[in-house]
TORLUMLUM-620389 format. One record per residue (C-alpha): residue number from 1; residue in three letters; x, y, z. Coordinates in Angstrom, 2 decimals. Example, Ala and Ser with C-alpha at 12.3 -4.5 7.8 and 13.67 -1.06 7.14 Angstrom:
<pts>
1 | ALA | 12.30 | -4.50 | 7.80
2 | SER | 13.67 | -1.06 | 7.14
</pts>
This chain:
<pts>
1 | MET | 38.30 | 34.77 | -20.26
2 | PRO | 38.98 | 32.75 | -17.13
3 | ARG | 36.03 | 30.87 | -15.69
4 | SER | 34.93 | 32.02 | -12.26
5 | ARG | 34.91 | 29.53 | -9.46
6 | PRO | 31.56 | 28.64 | -7.98
7 | THR | 30.80 | 30.17 | -4.64
8 | PRO | 31.23 | 27.56 | -1.92
9 | ILE | 27.97 | 26.52 | -0.25
10 | PRO | 28.23 | 27.48 | 3.43
11 | ALA | 28.03 | 24.73 | 5.99
12 | GLU | 24.72 | 24.33 | 7.74
13 | SER | 24.48 | 26.81 | 10.56
14 | ALA | 23.86 | 25.85 | 14.14
15 | ASP | 20.50 | 27.60 | 13.98
16 | THR | 19.41 | 25.57 | 10.97
17 | ASP | 20.49 | 22.35 | 12.60
18 | SER | 18.59 | 23.25 | 15.77
19 | ALA | 15.48 | 24.01 | 13.73
20 | PHE | 15.77 | 20.64 | 12.01
21 | GLN | 16.16 | 18.78 | 15.28
22 | ALA | 13.18 | 20.64 | 16.71
23 | ALA | 11.08 | 19.69 | 13.69
24 | LYS | 12.18 | 16.07 | 14.03
25 | ALA | 11.29 | 16.01 | 17.73
26 | THR | 7.89 | 17.53 | 16.99
27 | TYR | 7.22 | 14.97 | 14.27
28 | ASP | 8.30 | 12.04 | 16.42
29 | ALA | 6.07 | 13.24 | 19.23
30 | GLY | 3.19 | 13.59 | 16.81
31 | GLN | 3.61 | 10.00 | 15.69
32 | GLN | 3.08 | 8.85 | 19.23
33 | ALA | 0.22 | 11.22 | 19.96
34 | GLY | -3.09 | 9.84 | 21.16
35 | ASN | -5.12 | 11.33 | 18.32
36 | MET | -5.27 | 8.16 | 16.24
37 | LEU | -7.88 | 5.46 | 16.64
38 | GLN | -6.80 | 2.16 | 18.19
39 | LEU | -9.03 | -0.79 | 19.01
40 | ILE | -6.45 | -3.24 | 20.32
41 | ALA | -3.12 | -2.41 | 21.93
42 | PRO | 0.21 | -3.92 | 20.84
43 | ASP | -0.21 | -6.60 | 23.54
44 | GLY | -3.59 | -7.62 | 22.10
45 | ALA | -5.63 | -6.02 | 24.88
46 | VAL | -8.94 | -4.52 | 23.83
47 | VAL | -9.02 | -0.69 | 23.95
48 | ARG | -12.41 | 0.02 | 22.37
49 | PRO | -14.64 | -3.04 | 22.84
50 | GLU | -17.74 | -1.27 | 21.50
51 | LEU | -16.09 | -0.89 | 18.09
52 | LEU | -14.81 | -4.44 | 17.58
53 | PRO | -16.08 | -6.17 | 14.44
54 | GLU | -17.74 | -9.57 | 14.67
55 | PRO | -15.48 | -12.59 | 15.32
56 | GLU | -15.83 | -13.84 | 11.73
57 | THR | -14.42 | -10.58 | 10.43
58 | ARG | -11.51 | -10.66 | 12.88
59 | LEU | -10.63 | -14.18 | 11.79
60 | HIS | -10.94 | -13.19 | 8.12
61 | LEU | -8.57 | -10.27 | 8.63
62 | TYR | -6.05 | -12.52 | 10.36
63 | ARG | -6.21 | -15.02 | 7.53
64 | GLN | -5.61 | -12.34 | 4.90
65 | MET | -2.74 | -10.86 | 6.92
66 | ARG | -1.10 | -14.26 | 7.17
67 | ARG | -1.52 | -14.79 | 3.43
68 | ALA | 0.08 | -11.41 | 2.75
69 | ARG | 2.98 | -12.06 | 5.10
70 | HIS | 3.58 | -15.51 | 3.59
71 | PHE | 3.80 | -13.94 | 0.13
72 | ASP | 6.22 | -11.31 | 1.43
73 | GLU | 8.48 | -13.86 | 3.12
74 | ARG | 8.46 | -16.34 | 0.23
75 | GLY | 9.10 | -13.48 | -2.19
76 | TRP | 12.41 | -12.77 | -0.49
77 | VAL | 13.43 | -16.42 | -0.91
78 | LEU | 12.38 | -16.49 | -4.56
79 | TYR | 14.33 | -13.29 | -5.24
80 | ARG | 17.49 | -14.77 | -3.74
81 | GLN | 16.98 | -17.89 | -5.83
82 | GLY | 16.68 | -15.81 | -8.99
83 | ARG | 13.04 | -16.84 | -9.40
84 | MET | 11.49 | -13.41 | -8.84
85 | GLY | 12.58 | -9.88 | -9.71
86 | VAL | 13.15 | -6.91 | -7.46
87 | PHE | 10.01 | -6.14 | -5.49
88 | PRO | 9.14 | -3.85 | -2.55
89 | PRO | 8.51 | -5.86 | 0.62
90 | PHE | 5.61 | -4.81 | 2.85
91 | GLY | 6.15 | -7.00 | 5.93
92 | GLY | 5.00 | -5.08 | 9.00
93 | MET | 2.38 | -3.16 | 7.03
94 | GLU | -0.16 | -5.95 | 6.68
95 | ALA | -2.78 | -4.35 | 8.92
96 | SER | -2.60 | -1.13 | 6.92
97 | GLN | -3.18 | -2.95 | 3.64
98 | VAL | -5.51 | -5.78 | 4.63
99 | GLY | -7.63 | -3.69 | 7.01
100 | THR | -8.37 | -1.21 | 4.27
101 | ALA | -8.82 | -3.46 | 1.23
102 | ALA | -11.03 | -5.85 | 3.21
103 | ALA | -13.71 | -3.14 | 3.36
104 | LEU | -14.14 | -3.27 | -0.43
105 | THR | -16.10 | -5.60 | -2.67
106 | ALA | -15.04 | -7.06 | -6.02
107 | ASP | -17.14 | -4.36 | -7.73
108 | ASP | -14.98 | -1.57 | -6.29
109 | TRP | -11.77 | -0.15 | -7.77
110 | LEU | -8.35 | -0.54 | -6.19
111 | PHE | -5.44 | 1.68 | -7.24
112 | PRO | -2.35 | 0.26 | -5.48
113 | THR | 1.18 | 1.58 | -5.27
114 | TYR | 4.11 | -0.76 | -5.91
115 | ARG | 4.17 | -1.70 | -2.20
116 | ASP | 0.53 | -2.77 | -1.95
117 | THR | 0.64 | -6.39 | -3.05
118 | GLY | -1.01 | -7.30 | 0.26
119 | ALA | -4.02 | -5.09 | -0.52
120 | ALA | -4.40 | -6.54 | -4.01
121 | LEU | -4.24 | -10.12 | -2.68
122 | THR | -6.88 | -9.25 | -0.09
123 | LEU | -9.29 | -8.02 | -2.75
124 | GLY | -8.79 | -11.20 | -4.77
125 | LEU | -5.78 | -10.88 | -7.04
126 | PRO | -4.56 | -14.44 | -7.70
127 | ILE | -1.20 | -15.18 | -6.13
128 | ALA | 0.14 | -16.61 | -9.39
129 | ARG | -0.69 | -13.35 | -11.18
130 | ALA | 1.14 | -11.35 | -8.48
131 | ILE | 4.20 | -13.60 | -8.77
132 | ALA | 4.14 | -13.15 | -12.56
133 | TYR | 3.98 | -9.38 | -12.19
134 | TRP | 7.09 | -9.25 | -10.02
135 | ARG | 8.78 | -11.56 | -12.52
136 | THR | 8.07 | -8.93 | -15.21
137 | SER | 6.05 | -11.53 | -17.07
138 | PRO | 3.21 | -10.41 | -19.37
139 | HIS | 0.98 | -12.85 | -17.51
140 | GLY | 1.05 | -10.41 | -14.62
141 | TRP | 0.70 | -7.18 | -16.56
142 | HIS | -3.09 | -7.23 | -16.84
143 | MET | -5.55 | -7.96 | -14.09
144 | PRO | -8.36 | -10.52 | -14.13
145 | GLU | -11.46 | -9.31 | -15.98
146 | ASN | -13.69 | -9.82 | -12.94
147 | LEU | -11.49 | -7.70 | -10.67
148 | LYS | -11.06 | -3.92 | -10.78
149 | VAL | -7.47 | -3.88 | -9.56
150 | LEU | -5.05 | -1.72 | -11.50
151 | PRO | -1.47 | -2.90 | -12.06
152 | PHE | 0.87 | -1.76 | -9.28
153 | TYR | 1.75 | 1.89 | -9.86
154 | ILE | 5.45 | 2.67 | -10.04
155 | PRO | 5.16 | 6.44 | -10.69
156 | ILE | 4.46 | 8.33 | -7.48
157 | ALA | 0.96 | 9.73 | -6.91
158 | THR | -0.36 | 9.37 | -10.49
159 | GLN | -2.91 | 6.83 | -9.26
160 | TYR | -4.75 | 9.38 | -7.09
161 | PRO | -6.31 | 11.51 | -9.85
162 | GLN | -7.03 | 8.38 | -11.89
163 | ALA | -8.89 | 6.87 | -8.93
164 | VAL | -11.07 | 9.98 | -8.80
165 | GLY | -11.85 | 9.52 | -12.49
166 | ALA | -12.90 | 5.93 | -11.95
167 | ALA | -15.05 | 6.94 | -8.97
168 | LEU | -16.77 | 9.67 | -10.95
169 | ALA | -17.42 | 7.21 | -13.79
170 | GLU | -19.18 | 4.88 | -11.35
171 | GLN | -21.11 | 7.83 | -9.98
172 | LYS | -22.32 | 8.86 | -13.45
173 | GLN | -23.40 | 5.28 | -14.14
174 | GLY | -25.51 | 5.33 | -11.00
175 | THR | -23.72 | 2.51 | -9.17
176 | ARG | -22.75 | 2.37 | -5.50
177 | ASN | -19.21 | 1.30 | -6.38
178 | ILE | -16.30 | 3.29 | -5.03
179 | ALA | -12.58 | 3.69 | -5.74
180 | MET | -9.77 | 3.28 | -3.24
181 | ALA | -6.28 | 4.59 | -3.89
182 | PHE | -3.09 | 4.11 | -1.88
183 | ILE | -0.14 | 6.42 | -1.41
184 | GLY | 2.83 | 6.77 | 0.95
185 | ASP | 3.84 | 9.67 | 3.15
186 | GLY | 6.38 | 10.78 | 0.57
187 | GLY | 3.82 | 10.65 | -2.19
188 | SER | 1.56 | 13.00 | -0.24
189 | SER | 4.00 | 15.79 | -1.05
190 | GLU | 3.43 | 15.31 | -4.80
191 | GLY | 1.15 | 17.67 | -6.68
192 | ASP | -1.09 | 14.86 | -7.93
193 | PHE | -2.02 | 14.05 | -4.33
194 | HIS | -3.34 | 17.53 | -3.66
195 | GLU | -4.98 | 17.89 | -7.06
196 | ALA | -6.84 | 14.60 | -6.54
197 | LEU | -8.13 | 15.56 | -3.11
198 | ASN | -9.38 | 18.89 | -4.41
199 | PHE | -10.83 | 17.19 | -7.50
200 | ALA | -12.65 | 14.59 | -5.40
201 | GLY | -13.88 | 17.08 | -2.83
202 | ALA | -15.20 | 19.54 | -5.38
203 | LEU | -17.16 | 16.86 | -7.27
204 | ASN | -18.06 | 14.73 | -4.22
205 | ALA | -16.46 | 11.67 | -5.78
206 | PRO | -17.02 | 8.31 | -4.04
207 | CYS | -13.33 | 7.83 | -3.17
208 | VAL | -11.37 | 6.57 | -0.19
209 | PHE | -7.78 | 7.77 | -0.11
210 | ILE | -5.35 | 5.66 | 1.96
211 | LEU | -2.19 | 7.47 | 3.04
212 | GLN | 0.22 | 4.90 | 4.50
213 | ASN | 2.59 | 6.87 | 6.68
214 | ASN | 5.39 | 4.32 | 7.07
215 | GLY | 8.05 | 6.81 | 8.11
216 | TRP | 10.17 | 6.75 | 4.95
217 | ALA | 10.10 | 7.92 | 1.34
218 | ILE | 12.84 | 5.60 | 0.08
219 | SER | 15.76 | 6.94 | 2.13
220 | VAL | 14.16 | 10.21 | 3.29
221 | PRO | 12.44 | 10.21 | 6.70
222 | THR | 9.04 | 11.83 | 6.85
223 | HIS | 10.19 | 14.56 | 9.22
224 | SER | 12.67 | 15.72 | 6.56
225 | GLN | 10.14 | 16.09 | 3.76
226 | THR | 7.39 | 17.78 | 5.79
227 | ARG | 6.95 | 19.51 | 9.16
228 | ALA | 3.36 | 18.29 | 9.34
229 | THR | 2.89 | 15.80 | 12.16
230 | ASP | -0.67 | 14.75 | 11.33
231 | LEU | -0.95 | 14.09 | 7.61
232 | SER | -4.66 | 13.31 | 7.85
233 | ARG | -5.28 | 17.03 | 8.46
234 | ARG | -4.30 | 17.74 | 4.88
235 | ALA | -7.87 | 16.74 | 4.07
236 | GLU | -9.12 | 19.90 | 5.80
237 | GLY | -7.73 | 22.07 | 3.01
238 | TYR | -10.05 | 20.38 | 0.57
239 | GLY | -13.16 | 20.23 | 2.67
240 | ILE | -13.22 | 16.46 | 3.13
241 | PRO | -12.96 | 14.29 | 6.28
242 | GLY | -9.52 | 13.17 | 7.41
243 | VAL | -9.00 | 10.26 | 9.82
244 | ARG | -5.82 | 9.12 | 11.58
245 | VAL | -5.61 | 5.48 | 12.65
246 | ASP | -3.08 | 3.08 | 14.14
247 | GLY | -1.94 | 1.39 | 10.96
248 | ASN | -0.62 | -1.62 | 12.86
249 | ASP | -4.06 | -2.34 | 14.30
250 | ALA | -6.02 | -4.26 | 11.66
251 | LEU | -9.30 | -3.94 | 13.54
252 | ALA | -9.06 | -0.16 | 13.88
253 | THR | -7.96 | 0.21 | 10.27
254 | TYR | -10.88 | -1.91 | 9.10
255 | HIS | -13.34 | 0.04 | 11.26
256 | VAL | -12.45 | 3.51 | 9.93
257 | THR | -12.20 | 2.26 | 6.36
258 | ARG | -15.56 | 0.52 | 6.46
259 | GLU | -17.14 | 3.75 | 7.69
260 | ALA | -15.44 | 5.75 | 4.93
261 | VAL | -16.51 | 3.22 | 2.27
262 | GLU | -20.12 | 3.30 | 3.40
263 | ARG | -20.08 | 7.08 | 3.49
264 | ALA | -18.78 | 7.15 | -0.11
265 | ARG | -21.38 | 4.60 | -1.25
266 | SER | -24.21 | 6.64 | 0.23
267 | GLY | -23.18 | 9.88 | -1.49
268 | GLY | -21.18 | 11.34 | 1.40
269 | GLY | -18.07 | 11.89 | -0.71
270 | PRO | -14.39 | 11.14 | -0.22
271 | THR | -12.31 | 10.52 | 2.89
272 | LEU | -8.56 | 10.62 | 3.54
273 | ILE | -7.31 | 7.97 | 5.97
274 | GLU | -3.77 | 8.17 | 7.37
275 | THR | -2.58 | 4.79 | 8.62
276 | VAL | 0.41 | 5.28 | 10.90
277 | THR | 2.70 | 2.31 | 10.47
278 | TYR | 6.40 | 1.69 | 9.79
279 | ARG | 8.45 | 0.24 | 6.96
280 | VAL | 10.48 | -2.25 | 8.93
281 | LYS | 11.76 | -3.84 | 5.72
282 | PRO | 14.01 | -2.22 | 3.09
283 | HIS | 12.59 | -0.07 | 0.32
284 | THR | 13.08 | -3.03 | -2.04
285 | VAL | 14.75 | -6.41 | -1.70
286 | ALA | 17.80 | -4.82 | -3.39
287 | ASP | 17.96 | -1.94 | -0.90
288 | ASP | 20.36 | -1.56 | 2.04
289 | PRO | 18.54 | 0.53 | 4.68
290 | SER | 21.57 | 0.56 | 6.97
291 | ARG | 22.99 | 3.25 | 4.67
292 | TYR | 20.35 | 5.77 | 5.72
293 | ARG | 18.77 | 4.64 | 9.00
294 | THR | 19.98 | 3.32 | 12.32
295 | ASP | 18.66 | 0.73 | 14.73
296 | ALA | 17.47 | 3.63 | 16.90
297 | ASP | 15.22 | 4.79 | 14.07
298 | SER | 13.38 | 1.46 | 14.01
299 | ALA | 13.45 | 0.80 | 17.76
300 | GLY | 10.15 | -0.34 | 19.23
301 | TRP | 8.35 | -1.19 | 16.01
302 | ASP | 8.93 | -4.94 | 16.23
303 | ALA | 6.85 | -4.89 | 19.42
304 | LYS | 4.00 | -3.34 | 17.41
305 | ASP | 3.98 | -6.14 | 14.81
306 | PRO | 0.43 | -6.10 | 13.36
307 | VAL | 0.19 | -9.85 | 12.72
308 | LEU | 1.37 | -10.81 | 16.20
309 | ARG | -0.95 | -8.15 | 17.71
310 | LEU | -4.06 | -9.64 | 16.14
311 | ARG | -2.85 | -13.17 | 16.79
312 | THR | -2.50 | -12.42 | 20.50
313 | HIS | -5.94 | -10.87 | 20.57
314 | LEU | -7.54 | -13.90 | 18.93
315 | LEU | -5.78 | -16.35 | 21.20
316 | GLN | -6.59 | -14.39 | 24.35
317 | GLY | -10.24 | -14.08 | 23.35
318 | GLY | -10.59 | -17.77 | 22.56
319 | LEU | -11.50 | -17.06 | 18.95
320 | MET | -8.57 | -19.17 | 17.69
321 | GLY | -6.51 | -21.95 | 19.17
322 | GLU | -2.93 | -23.01 | 18.49
323 | ALA | -4.15 | -25.97 | 16.43
324 | ASP | -6.44 | -23.71 | 14.41
325 | GLU | -3.54 | -21.42 | 13.55
326 | ALA | -1.25 | -24.31 | 12.64
327 | ALA | -3.91 | -25.60 | 10.22
328 | LEU | -4.32 | -22.11 | 8.76
329 | LEU | -0.61 | -21.64 | 8.17
330 | ALA | -0.34 | -25.07 | 6.56
331 | GLU | -3.27 | -24.26 | 4.25
332 | ILE | -1.72 | -20.92 | 3.27
333 | ALA | 1.61 | -22.60 | 2.48
334 | VAL | -0.10 | -25.16 | 0.23
335 | GLU | -2.04 | -22.36 | -1.52
336 | PHE | 1.16 | -20.42 | -2.23
337 | GLU | 3.10 | -23.41 | -3.55
338 | ALA | 0.22 | -24.30 | -5.88
339 | ALA | 0.22 | -20.72 | -7.17
340 | LEU | 4.00 | -20.83 | -7.59
341 | THR | 3.68 | -24.00 | -9.63
342 | GLU | 1.08 | -22.29 | -11.79
343 | ALA | 3.31 | -19.25 | -12.29
344 | ASP | 6.26 | -21.50 | -13.13
345 | GLY | 4.12 | -23.09 | -15.83
346 | TYR | 3.37 | -19.88 | -17.67
347 | PRO | 5.06 | -19.91 | -21.10
348 | ASP | 8.06 | -17.67 | -21.61
349 | PRO | 7.01 | -14.26 | -22.94
350 | ARG | 7.50 | -13.43 | -26.59
351 | PRO | 9.30 | -10.15 | -27.32
352 | GLU | 6.32 | -8.59 | -29.06
353 | GLU | 4.08 | -9.18 | -26.02
354 | ILE | 5.55 | -6.07 | -24.45
355 | LEU | 3.18 | -4.10 | -26.72
356 | ASP | 0.02 | -6.11 | -26.12
357 | HIS | -1.46 | -4.09 | -23.24
358 | VAL | -0.36 | -0.54 | -24.00
359 | PHE | -3.70 | 0.46 | -25.58
360 | ALA | -6.98 | -1.37 | -26.09
361 | GLU | -6.63 | -0.73 | -29.84
362 | PRO | -3.05 | -0.68 | -31.22
363 | THR | -1.97 | 2.60 | -32.74
364 | PRO | -0.18 | 2.74 | -36.11
365 | GLN | 3.08 | 3.29 | -34.22
366 | LEU | 2.54 | 0.18 | -32.12
367 | ARG | 1.78 | -1.89 | -35.19
368 | GLN | 4.99 | -0.64 | -36.79
369 | GLN | 6.99 | -1.43 | -33.68
370 | ARG | 5.52 | -4.93 | -33.55
371 | GLU | 6.55 | -5.54 | -37.13
372 | GLN | 10.08 | -4.36 | -36.33
373 | ILE | 10.30 | -6.65 | -33.32
374 | LEU | 9.03 | -9.65 | -35.26
375 | ALA | 11.48 | -8.94 | -38.05
376 | GLU | 14.38 | -8.80 | -35.59
377 | VAL | 13.25 | -12.07 | -33.95
378 | GLU | 13.03 | -13.84 | -37.31
379 | ALA | 16.45 | -12.55 | -38.30
</pts>
């Protein structure tokens, strides 16, 4: 019997194309809407003086942003030298990561995505450990015992429900510790995202959910994967507060996150924070973004650079001088090179180490696999 030919898929109609363009225009307009909190403008000018944190906090945020950017920039060099594996750069998103993680203490939980190295460094992850992780070395697979940072999540959105579980555990133990979980705009379309928000809202879990809207889910623009133009409003469906903030303004990001953290500590429950930023860098160091986005897509975002914005504010306000910054940058460079030397000194991993941190107690299957690996190595 002859096989029937598949029915050709009709070309996209003019009406469908028009609807898509209309949705894109609506989304783009929403990104520029004035419904997100901003404390300092892109030129460093103060917008909301009554909400500015104390000078010490502003200087601390700048230091952490510079540390994060230095890691990101040196990571590119190490990758090209063959001294670090593929990793997702986060340059341009420092305010979104540092401004949120800086509101935590070492007793709180941090559930980062693969792009949130800056947040982990801010909370206290040693630089050498982060380098080891992106080298796929076992020395970077487990976090320091005195720090509640989970390894960087590669699966999309699985960290959200797990963060709720950690927060509820702290709640049952009677602590004031909270959990913070990160996700991207693309991840907010995953089922785990919605389940976690409902879970946290229903049980009043002390959680802060960070939704970094950086415009892209790998090669898919946000306006293609959702017609929503204010992702923070997704919180309304679960009866929890939702806040939208300029994710390139470290001071605004810190302000709203600190409020959310304190609300969670005091029993006020979870909050969803959408930080509106932009992924100016490729998806990973091995990615070629020119295949799916144009210069027009990224136009204007360099002028909103979060590091330069806070730098300008500090210089204009007399909180930092050129010499102070030069000394800071030199100190950060020395810190990184010392950490790199430490990471270079880690012994080469043994094949069986791949099984060491799967479970706290090895299962019979893991023990059998270890024996097989050791036998192959000896052979």
